[in-house]
C-alpha positions as a Python dict, from the first residue, in 0.01 Angstrom:
ca = {
    (1, 'M'): (0, 0, 0),
    (2, 'K'): (280, 250, 85),
    (3, 'V'): (443, 206, -271),
    (4, 'F'): (83, 270, -407),
    (5, 'L'): (46, 601, -203),
    (6, 'N'): (387, 732, -310),
    (7, 'N'): (278, 691, -663),
    (8, 'L'): (-72, 839, -619),
    (9, 'R'): (-45, 1161, -466),
    (10, 'A'): (-392, 1263, -520),
    (11, 'L'): (-720, 1037, -557),
    (12, 'H'): (-1070, 1119, -617),
    (13, 'I'): (-1283, 845, -487),
    (14, 'I'): (-1653, 753, -577),
    (15, 'I'): (-1801, 493, -377),
    (16, 'I'): (-2084, 325, -513),
    (17, 'G'): (-2283, 116, -273),
    (18, 'G'): (-2496, -204, -298),
    (19, 'L'): (-2517, -480, -554),
    (20, 'F'): (-2572, -401, -908),
    (21, 'T'): (-2470, -496, -1274),
    (22, 'I'): (-2238, -260, -1437),
    (23, 'V'): (-2218, -185, -1817),
    (24, 'V'): (-1887, -35, -1941),
    (25, 'I'): (-1933, 186, -2223),
    (26, 'S'): (-1622, 332, -2382),
    (27, 'C'): (-1626, 704, -2451),
    (28, 'S'): (-1420, 663, -2753),
    (29, 'D'): (-1468, 456, -3069),
    (30, 'D'): (-1080, 372, -3027),
    (31, 'I'): (-1060, 26, -2889),
    (32, 'Y'): (-751, -165, -2850),
    (33, 'N'): (-728, -470, -3049),
    (34, 'D'): (-1077, -401, -3147),
    (35, 'T'): (-1207, -627, -2875),
    (36, 'D'): (-1483, -518, -2641),
    (37, 'F'): (-1433, -511, -2275),
    (38, 'V'): (-1660, -764, -2089),
    (39, 'A'): (-1709, -750, -1719),
    (40, 'G'): (-1712, -1088, -1550),
    (41, 'E'): (-1985, -1220, -1307),
    (42, 'T'): (-1742, -1174, -994),
    (43, 'F'): (-1708, -809, -1097),
    (44, 'T'): (-2065, -721, -1188),
    (45, 'D'): (-2214, -898, -884),
    (46, 'S'): (-1982, -708, -618),
    (47, 'N'): (-1982, -393, -416),
    (48, 'I'): (-1779, -149, -643),
    (49, 'R'): (-1548, 132, -566),
    (50, 'L'): (-1442, 352, -869),
    (51, 'I'): (-1123, 539, -825),
    (52, 'L'): (-1041, 818, -1054),
    (53, 'I'): (-633, 857, -1074),
    (54, 'D'): (-447, 1109, -1243),
    (55, 'T'): (-115, 1096, -1088),
    (56, 'L'): (30, 753, -1215),
    (57, 'T'): (397, 832, -1325),
    (58, 'V'): (424, 871, -1700),
    (59, 'N'): (788, 868, -1852),
    (60, 'T'): (822, 1081, -2161),
    (61, 'S'): (1127, 1095, -2387),
    (62, 'T'): (1244, 1133, -2738),
    (63, 'I'): (1395, 874, -2980),
    (64, 'K'): (1521, 910, -3327),
    (65, 'F'): (1513, 624, -3581),
    (66, 'D'): (1825, 559, -3765),
    (67, 'S'): (1637, 615, -4105),
    (68, 'L'): (1291, 609, -4248),
    (69, 'A'): (1198, 438, -4589),
    (70, 'T'): (1101, 710, -4834),
    (71, 'S'): (1096, 515, -5137),
    (72, 'E'): (736, 468, -5112),
    (73, 'S'): (650, 807, -5010),
    (74, 'T'): (328, 930, -5160),
    (75, 'R'): (480, 1263, -5276),
    (76, 'I'): (792, 1446, -5406),
    (77, 'L'): (927, 1681, -5152),
    (78, 'T'): (1155, 1968, -5199),
    (79, 'G'): (1252, 2279, -4988),
    (80, 'K'): (1436, 2420, -4723),
    (81, 'Y'): (1379, 2619, -4387),
    (82, 'S'): (1548, 2691, -4069),
    (83, 'D'): (1405, 2599, -3732),
    (84, 'A'): (1513, 2731, -3399),
    (85, 'V'): (1479, 2382, -3237),
    (86, 'F'): (1503, 2119, -3518),
    (87, 'G'): (1766, 2289, -3720),
    (88, 'T'): (1789, 2337, -4087),
    (89, 'V'): (1545, 2106, -4244),
    (90, 'R'): (1603, 2013, -4591),
    (91, 'A'): (1415, 1797, -4841),
    (92, 'S'): (1545, 1692, -5189),
    (93, 'S'): (1375, 1428, -5426),
    (94, 'Y'): (1537, 1175, -5650),
    (95, 'M'): (1355, 977, -5941),
    (96, 'Q'): (1407, 807, -6257),
    (97, 'F'): (1202, 864, -6579),
    (98, 'L'): (1107, 669, -6893),
    (99, 'P'): (947, 808, -7211),
    (100, 'E'): (614, 686, -7330),
    (101, 'T'): (739, 629, -7674),
    (102, 'Y'): (1089, 556, -7826),
    (103, 'T'): (986, 654, -8168),
    (104, 'I'): (1005, 1014, -8332),
    (105, 'D'): (933, 1094, -8696),
    (106, 'S'): (1259, 1124, -8886),
    (107, 'E'): (1144, 1472, -9013),
    (108, 'A'): (1052, 1617, -8680),
    (109, 'V'): (1240, 1925, -8531),
    (110, 'F'): (1317, 1959, -8157),
    (111, 'D'): (1152, 2268, -7978),
    (112, 'S'): (1193, 2237, -7604),
    (113, 'L'): (1194, 2008, -7300),
    (114, 'V'): (1022, 2108, -6982),
    (115, 'M'): (966, 1955, -6634),
    (116, 'V'): (608, 1997, -6513),
    (117, 'L'): (560, 1967, -6113),
    (118, 'G'): (197, 1934, -6002),
    (119, 'Y'): (121, 2051, -5661),
    (120, 'D'): (-32, 1796, -5418),
    (121, 'N'): (-154, 2052, -5164),
    (122, 'Y'): (102, 1985, -4891),
    (123, 'Y'): (346, 2226, -4767),
    (124, 'Y'): (521, 2313, -4443),
    (125, 'N'): (653, 2643, -4314),
    (126, 'D'): (625, 2977, -4483),
    (127, 'T'): (509, 2995, -4832),
    (128, 'L'): (555, 3367, -4860),
    (129, 'Q'): (927, 3340, -4890),
    (130, 'K'): (1064, 3246, -5235),
    (131, 'N'): (1178, 2884, -5292),
    (132, 'T'): (1426, 2751, -5543),
    (133, 'I'): (1447, 2423, -5744),
    (134, 'H'): (1783, 2291, -5886),
    (135, 'I'): (1730, 2003, -6137),
    (136, 'K'): (2054, 1792, -6150),
    (137, 'K'): (2119, 1485, -6368),
    (138, 'I'): (2203, 1157, -6147),
    (139, 'I'): (2506, 1007, -6246),
    (140, 'E'): (2465, 650, -6081),
    (141, 'N'): (2210, 405, -6094),
    (142, 'L'): (1907, 429, -5857),
    (143, 'N'): (1943, 101, -5685),
    (144, 'P'): (1927, 67, -5312),
    (145, 'E'): (2239, -52, -5137),
    (146, 'S'): (2111, -335, -4905),
    (147, 'D'): (1747, -410, -4954),
    (148, 'D'): (1438, -293, -5148),
    (149, 'Y'): (1421, 46, -5016),
    (150, 'F'): (1561, 392, -5020),
    (151, 'Y'): (1577, 581, -4695),
    (152, 'N'): (1575, 959, -4590),
    (153, 'T'): (1949, 915, -4535),
    (154, 'S'): (2034, 755, -4872),
    (155, 'K'): (2255, 933, -5110),
    (156, 'I'): (2293, 944, -5461),
    (157, 'S'): (2556, 1126, -5683),
    (158, 'Y'): (2473, 1398, -5937),
    (159, 'D'): (2627, 1636, -6180),
    (160, 'E'): (2676, 1966, -6028),
    (161, 'D'): (2586, 2160, -6349),
    (162, 'D'): (2200, 2243, -6349),
    (163, 'L'): (1975, 2083, -6610),
    (164, 'G'): (1708, 2348, -6505),
    (165, 'F'): (1669, 2615, -6227),
    (166, 'Y'): (1350, 2780, -6085),
    (167, 'E'): (1291, 3039, -5837),
    (168, 'Y'): (913, 3070, -5727),
    (169, 'N'): (669, 3178, -5495),
    (170, 'P'): (473, 2862, -5395),
    (171, 'R'): (114, 2839, -5422),
    (172, 'P'): (28, 2498, -5315),
    (173, 'L'): (-337, 2550, -5254),
    (174, 'A'): (-410, 2805, -5515),
    (175, 'G'): (-178, 2685, -5787),
    (176, 'D'): (-194, 2398, -6027),
    (177, 'S'): (158, 2342, -6130),
    (178, 'I'): (505, 2482, -6198),
    (179, 'T'): (687, 2453, -6531),
    (180, 'I'): (1070, 2462, -6558),
    (181, 'K'): (1254, 2470, -6865),
    (182, 'I'): (1542, 2203, -6923),
    (183, 'I'): (1852, 2335, -7103),
    (184, 'D'): (1830, 2276, -7467),
    (185, 'D'): (2171, 2089, -7510),
    (186, 'F'): (2027, 1801, -7278),
    (187, 'G'): (1670, 1814, -7462),
    (188, 'K'): (1825, 1781, -7814),
    (189, 'D'): (2058, 1504, -7710),
    (190, 'I'): (1754, 1310, -7582),
    (191, 'F'): (1558, 1404, -7889),
    (192, 'S'): (1835, 1303, -8133),
    (193, 'K'): (1912, 976, -7978),
    (194, 'L'): (1549, 876, -7986),
    (195, 'Q'): (1494, 1010, -8346),
    (196, 'E'): (1806, 832, -8473),
    (197, 'K'): (1717, 522, -8285),
    (198, 'D'): (2034, 505, -8059),
    (199, 'I'): (1786, 428, -7780),
    (200, 'V'): (1495, 197, -7858),
    (201, 'N'): (1375, 64, -7514),
    (202, 'S'): (1384, 139, -7134),
    (203, 'D'): (1713, -42, -7054),
    (204, 'E'): (1891, 177, -7303),
    (205, 'Y'): (1728, 468, -7185),
    (206, 'R'): (1818, 401, -6822),
    (207, 'D'): (2179, 352, -6921),
    (208, 'Y'): (2178, 693, -7091),
    (209, 'F'): (1959, 893, -6844),
    (210, 'K'): (1957, 762, -6492),
    (211, 'G'): (1730, 1015, -6338),
    (212, 'I'): (1706, 1358, -6189),
    (213, 'A'): (1744, 1513, -5845),
    (214, 'L'): (1532, 1812, -5726),
    (215, 'L'): (1731, 2027, -5476),
    (216, 'P'): (1672, 2338, -5313),
    (217, 'D'): (1917, 2632, -5297),
    (218, 'E'): (2172, 2664, -5009),
    (219, 'T'): (2033, 3012, -4940),
    (220, 'D'): (1652, 2915, -4914),
    (221, 'N'): (1481, 2970, -4597),
    (222, 'G'): (1104, 2931, -4688),
    (223, 'S'): (885, 2619, -4702),
    (224, 'I'): (913, 2253, -4800),
    (225, 'I'): (657, 2178, -5083),
    (226, 'G'): (484, 1864, -5172),
    (227, 'F'): (442, 1771, -5552),
    (228, 'S'): (228, 1478, -5694),
    (229, 'K'): (399, 1152, -5805),
    (230, 'S'): (123, 1098, -6048),
    (231, 'S'): (219, 1065, -6413),
    (232, 'E'): (-97, 1296, -6478),
    (233, 'N'): (42, 1580, -6261),
    (234, 'T'): (423, 1546, -6292),
    (235, 'Y'): (633, 1461, -6599),
    (236, 'M'): (890, 1582, -6844),
    (237, 'R'): (738, 1680, -7174),
    (238, 'L'): (943, 1714, -7487),
    (239, 'Y'): (807, 1928, -7767),
    (240, 'Y'): (885, 1908, -8129),
    (241, 'S'): (755, 2038, -8470),
    (242, 'T'): (657, 1861, -8791),
    (243, 'E'): (605, 1999, -9116),
    (244, 'T'): (276, 1942, -9299),
    (245, 'E'): (189, 2039, -9652),
    (246, 'Y'): (36, 2368, -9514),
    (247, 'E'): (196, 2446, -9179),
    (248, 'S'): (432, 2334, -8898),
    (249, 'E'): (256, 2136, -8629),
    (250, 'Q'): (377, 2123, -8269),
    (251, 'E'): (343, 1772, -8106),
    (252, 'Y'): (483, 1641, -7782),
    (253, 'F'): (533, 1329, -7574),
    (254, 'D'): (591, 1292, -7209),
    (255, 'I'): (877, 1135, -7013),
    (256, 'Q'): (721, 997, -6678),
    (257, 'I'): (840, 880, -6326),
    (258, 'N'): (928, 508, -6355),
    (259, 'A'): (680, 328, -6151),
    (260, 'T'): (708, -2, -6304),
    (261, 'T'): (1036, -124, -6170),
    (262, 'T'): (1076, -294, -5845),
    (263, 'P'): (1198, -139, -5613),
    (264, 'I'): (1062, 182, -5752),
    (265, 'P'): (1376, 429, -5833),
    (266, 'F'): (1255, 713, -5612),
    (267, 'F'): (1311, 853, -5270),
    (268, 'N'): (1301, 1165, -5085),
    (269, 'S'): (1615, 1275, -4879),
    (270, 'I'): (1514, 1461, -4549),
    (271, 'T'): (1759, 1583, -4310),
    (272, 'A'): (1762, 1810, -4030),
    (273, 'E'): (2111, 1964, -3944),
    (274, 'D'): (2238, 2152, -3630),
    (275, 'P'): (1929, 2117, -3403),
    (276, 'T'): (1918, 2231, -3051),
    (277, 'T'): (2172, 2083, -2814),
    (278, 'P'): (1952, 1809, -2654),
    (279, 'L'): (1842, 1661, -3005),
    (280, 'Q'): (2205, 1652, -3107),
    (281, 'G'): (2261, 1354, -2855),
    (282, 'L'): (2013, 1146, -3056),
    (283, 'T'): (2299, 951, -3244),
    (284, 'D'): (2132, 601, -3226),
    (285, 'S'): (1788, 473, -3224),
    (286, 'K'): (1833, 311, -2875),
    (287, 'V'): (1908, 642, -2720),
    (288, 'N'): (1602, 777, -2488),
    (289, 'L'): (1637, 1160, -2454),
    (290, 'E'): (1451, 1191, -2127),
    (291, 'S'): (1224, 1492, -2107),
    (292, 'S'): (1401, 1605, -1773),
    (293, 'D'): (1700, 1646, -1985),
    (294, 'S'): (1542, 1853, -2259),
    (295, 'N'): (1349, 2134, -2100),
    (296, 'N'): (1070, 1899, -1987),
    (297, 'E'): (991, 1844, -2339),
    (298, 'S'): (944, 1573, -2603),
    (299, 'Y'): (984, 1612, -2972),
    (300, 'I'): (825, 1476, -3284),
    (301, 'Q'): (953, 1526, -3655),
    (302, 'S'): (843, 1336, -3945),
    (303, 'G'): (1055, 1254, -4237),
    (304, 'V'): (1364, 1251, -4020),
    (305, 'G'): (1224, 1012, -3773),
    (306, 'I'): (1217, 1199, -3449),
    (307, 'A'): (929, 1050, -3221),
    (308, 'M'): (788, 1107, -2876),
    (309, 'R'): (810, 796, -2651),
    (310, 'V'): (565, 739, -2368),
    (311, 'Q'): (611, 454, -2087),
    (312, 'F'): (394, 372, -1795),
    (313, 'P'): (621, 214, -1540),
    (314, 'S'): (400, 232, -1232),
    (315, 'I'): (88, 82, -1378),
    (316, 'T'): (146, -233, -1163),
    (317, 'S'): (135, -28, -845),
    (318, 'L'): (-239, -66, -882),
    (319, 'Y'): (-194, -402, -730),
    (320, 'D'): (-133, -231, -403),
    (321, 'I'): (-500, -143, -382),
    (322, 'P'): (-676, -390, -144),
    (323, 'G'): (-914, -626, -332),
    (324, 'S'): (-952, -726, -692),
    (325, 'G'): (-975, -447, -948),
    (326, 'T'): (-960, -376, -1324),
    (327, 'I'): (-891, -77, -1549),
    (328, 'L'): (-1220, 54, -1682),
    (329, 'D'): (-1097, 360, -1878),
    (330, 'G'): (-771, 520, -1947),
    (331, 'T'): (-695, 846, -2129),
    (332, 'L'): (-347, 1001, -2187),
    (333, 'K'): (-326, 1368, -2253),
    (334, 'I'): (-42, 1535, -2410),
    (335, 'K'): (-28, 1925, -2457),
    (336, 'P'): (179, 2081, -2726),
    (337, 'V'): (413, 2341, -2575),
    (338, 'A'): (242, 2697, -2586),
    (339, 'Q'): (404, 2923, -2876),
    (340, 'S'): (569, 2598, -3043),
    (341, 'Y'): (317, 2599, -3319),
    (342, 'N'): (145, 2865, -3564),
    (343, 'D'): (-12, 2896, -3891),
    (344, 'N'): (321, 2791, -4058),
    (345, 'L'): (408, 2521, -3811),
    (346, 'K'): (79, 2356, -3800),
    (347, 'L'): (-61, 2091, -3544),
    (348, 'R'): (-238, 1805, -3728),
    (349, 'D'): (-558, 1668, -3605),
    (350, 'T'): (-435, 1318, -3558),
    (351, 'L'): (-106, 1149, -3479),
    (352, 'A'): (-45, 771, -3513),
    (353, 'V'): (40, 558, -3206),
    (354, 'Y'): (283, 284, -3230),
    (355, 'V'): (427, 23, -2985),
    (356, 'V'): (794, -22, -2946),
    (357, 'D'): (1007, -270, -2749),
    (358, 'Q'): (1284, -168, -2494),
    (359, 'N'): (1527, -118, -2806),
    (360, 'N'): (1286, 101, -2960),
    (361, 'D'): (1219, -149, -3246),
    (362, 'L'): (873, -100, -3394),
    (363, 'T'): (656, -394, -3317),
    (364, 'E'): (281, -303, -3389),
    (365, 'T'): (60, -19, -3445),
    (366, 'L'): (-161, 38, -3130),
    (367, 'S'): (-468, -51, -3320),
    (368, 'S'): (-631, 6, -3673),
    (369, 'T'): (-856, 276, -3507),
    (370, 'S'): (-660, 430, -3225),
    (371, 'Y'): (-476, 770, -3271),
    (372, 'A'): (-395, 1057, -3078),
    (373, 'I'): (-680, 1304, -3150),
    (374, 'L'): (-637, 1671, -3108),
    (375, 'N'): (-881, 1821, -2858),
    (376, 'R'): (-959, 2167, -2965),
    (377, 'D'): (-1270, 2231, -2740),
    (378, 'N'): (-1092, 2496, -2517),
    (379, 'Q'): (-859, 2642, -2785),
    (380, 'E'): (-977, 3001, -2716),
    (381, 'F'): (-812, 2963, -2362),
    (382, 'N'): (-494, 2804, -2527),
    (383, 'D'): (-605, 2477, -2361),
    (384, 'I'): (-548, 2229, -2646),
    (385, 'Y'): (-418, 1866, -2612),
    (386, 'Y'): (-380, 1516, -2794),
    (387, 'E'): (-568, 1249, -2613),
    (388, 'I'): (-529, 879, -2662),
    (389, 'S'): (-772, 607, -2524),
    (390, 'L'): (-548, 353, -2371),
    (391, 'S'): (-767, 116, -2150),
    (392, 'Y'): (-698, -205, -2316),
    (393, 'Y'): (-323, -141, -2363),
    (394, 'L'): (-305, -55, -2007),
    (395, 'E'): (-504, -336, -1878),
    (396, 'E'): (-258, -570, -2064),
    (397, 'L'): (31, -397, -1906),
    (398, 'Y'): (-143, -413, -1567),
    (399, 'L'): (-219, -793, -1606),
    (400, 'K'): (133, -852, -1747),
    (401, 'D'): (-10, -985, -2063),
    (402, 'R'): (245, -772, -2244),
    (403, 'D'): (598, -685, -2186),
    (404, 'I'): (619, -420, -1924),
    (405, 'D'): (925, -261, -2102),
    (406, 'D'): (698, -187, -2405),
    (407, 'A'): (654, 194, -2480),
    (408, 'L'): (425, 385, -2713),
    (409, 'I'): (572, 639, -2969),
    (410, 'L'): (369, 916, -3150),
    (411, 'L'): (447, 1024, -3502),
    (412, 'P'): (235, 1167, -3794),
    (413, 'V'): (34, 919, -3995),
    (414, 'D'): (214, 995, -4308),
    (415, 'Y'): (553, 1002, -4135),
    (416, 'N'): (760, 915, -4450),
    (417, 'S'): (596, 1195, -4679),
    (418, 'T'): (593, 1494, -4457),
    (419, 'V'): (821, 1713, -4243),
    (420, 'D'): (587, 1808, -3959),
    (421, 'R'): (733, 1888, -3641),
    (422, 'F'): (593, 1901, -3295),
    (423, 'I'): (711, 2010, -2947),
    (424, 'M'): (527, 1844, -2668),
    (425, 'S'): (495, 1896, -2287),
    (426, 'G'): (666, 1592, -2107),
    (427, 'N'): (664, 1491, -1754),
    (428, 'G'): (771, 1744, -1505),
    (429, 'N'): (623, 2027, -1703),
    (430, 'G'): (400, 2169, -1418),
    (431, 'E'): (28, 2203, -1492),
    (432, 'N'): (105, 2127, -1857),
    (433, 'E'): (280, 1799, -1809),
    (434, 'T'): (149, 1479, -1995),
    (435, 'I'): (-92, 1295, -1767),
    (436, 'L'): (-269, 958, -1758),
    (437, 'E'): (-636, 958, -1630),
    (438, 'L'): (-756, 629, -1518),
    (439, 'T'): (-1083, 492, -1398),
    (440, 'Y'): (-1010, 187, -1185),
    (441, 'G'): (-1301, -37, -1048),
    (442, 'I'): (-1233, -243, -727),
    (443, 'Y'): (-1460, -531, -633),
    (444, 'D'): (-1428, -795, -363),
    (445, 'E'): (-1235, -568, -140),
    (446, 'D'): (-1123, -725, 192),
}
């Protein structure tokens, strides 16, 4: 009992007398493992005490995965901006292209080659600042080094000379696409090799043109923009003219992102350099940066692989309460740090919740329906927080049906296709700290 009281500094107790049958209704649709809780006869036919607990110890920390697979990212990412906490965030994209035809009329004349990048509505940070795109020619094969994936940390060599250059004001929501002219020497070379049948199939084309890299400028400090991978929205277009009896007619064919090869020769490189001092210590995925060592905060950054880690070391202290009991409800509440977000650095409505083991290896998604949901009910009073329904996960920890060393991590749902960042209040952060609210039912008390 003494250990329990040390962990529970404040209890709100509701005593419900008499014999009755209790029906437990979850206040959330998020049900761990999609299994409904059923109270047994011993529980339902007993005198019940319900204890509301909000002072169980919650350990919060930050981890960083060694790398994230980005070859299956849903979008092209390019851009760069500086962040006071996370450092210089940079996204570049690498991809291979194949033409839709290998035949050009022998009388045709080259006009131009352009790159069209269609917006996909994603952006992060300040789009009022100018962005720059450098198009580079890749000079090595787009093949993964060790398995079927490219990662955010993967590197591919490219020619330093630009194939194209474009400075623009991003309009990811209002605009449709941007068009970048490719230098004529390169366009003419592709045209002539196809026209003269020096290249007649995809293998020969890949040997000649291994792909392109889209890079931000070193001086950029604006936003990271998402472009579509769809062949309908993003492509290289080669224009040429053919003479008819009466006039010259312009024609074109498209050179599209290669989506037919396995693995797909595409990835986003996403890095964050020179972050704040505590984050510099995340040199290995097994390192846990405790919130107490990082301003009582925890951090999340998709694309780079930084995640908030949450653990419940004192859950078994519930055994110190006399009588048999069960966890009826459990909600974790995590508050974003005030002033750490704004219209450019947005909070998303949901975060995904995963389970990791003691080595921070990902083992499972908490469930197919369980997310951290942003509660904005009191946003006008600057009281917003993410809440996660955890009753079934906690019950398994309490009953020792799962490893007590397991932990939860929070990441954006599309963590390999975005660069969103979050600063969360950890334990020890006063009235804003992360808390676990439990409803614990006791029956057959001695």
